[in-house]
N, C-alpha and C positions, 0 to 999 in steps of 0.2 A: 097117770099125768096125761090129758088130752094133748095132742098136738096140731097145730092149726096150719094152714097152707097159705103158703102167699100172702101172711100179713094180715088174713083175714079169718073171720070166726067160723069159717066152714072146717071141719076135722079133715086130716087127711085121711084118703079112702086106700089108695093103690101107690105103690113103689113105681117110681119111674126107671126108665133104663139108660143105657148109653144112647147119648146124642140129644137128651134133652136139656133144655135150657129153661133155668128159672128153679124152682124148688124142687126137691124129690119125687113130689105125688102129682104134680099138678100135669096136666096134658098137652102142654105148650111146647111145642117142636118147630123149630125155624132154623135155616141156616145161619152158621156162624157168621158174625159181622167180621169184614176186613180188618177192624182192629183188634177182635178179638184173637184173630190169626196172629197178628203181628206180636199182642201180647204174650200169646203162646210162645212164639220163637225168640223171645226176650228169655225166657226160662231155659228153651233149647239150646241157645247160645251158651248161657252161664254152665248148663251141665257138658256141653261139649269142652269147652274150657276147663271145667272141674277135671273130666276125663283125661284130657289131653296134656294138662299140667301136672299130673299127679308126679309126685318123685320117683317112685318105681316103675313109671311107665317109661320103656324103651322103645314101643311099637308105632305109636301113635305122636307125631309132633306137629305143633299147630304155630306154624311160623308168621310171621307180619305179613308176608306177601299175601296168606290165604285171611287172614281175620280182619285186617284194616279194611278191605271193602265192605266187609259185612257191618263192622262198627260204625263205619262211615254212612253205611246206608240205614242202619239204626239210628243214628244222631239225626239223620234228616227227616226220616219217618216220624220222630218225637217232636220235631219243631212244628209239625202241621197243626193247626188249631182249628181248622173248619168243621170238625165233628164234635158233638157232646162228650164223647168219651175221651177227648184228647187228654185232660187230666189225669185220668186213671190210667193211660197207656204211659205217660211221663212218670207217674207213681211208681209203676211197675219197673220201670227202666232205672230210676233214682235208688230203689231198692235194691237191685240187683247189681249195681255198678261196683258196689264195696266187695262183694265176694268175688266178681269178677278181677277186680283191680287187685285183691290179695292173691289170688291163684297165679294171674301174670306176673307179679312181681310189682314191689315198689316201683324201680327204675324203668323197666320196660312200659309199665302202665303211663307213667308221666311224662316220659320220652316220646311214646307214640301215639296214645290214645285219649290223655286227658284233656288235651285242647279240642278235642270233637265235640266235648259236652260243656264247655264254657259259653 
């Protein structure tokens, strides 16, 4: 089965490395856009919450004084609509919010964070 590059009919010729944007074999290299970095931060915040809110975790505690400013910033950034990928950024946020809410707990999330995203 022949694999094709970037939706074209040209076959893939070489493997890409870290830092490549696009398909695995094209030679396109560019710096990450700010929205892509923010998108990655959404996943990072989710993972930090997952680790800090584990039941067996007694070393790391994530209190609302630390998390609330981050979540306020996330909500504010996702309200911005002046760039073409703003819908993708909001999609990532709304896909991560259920996991974040589950880990924080229903009452804590509703009491402190839910209003930020309405």
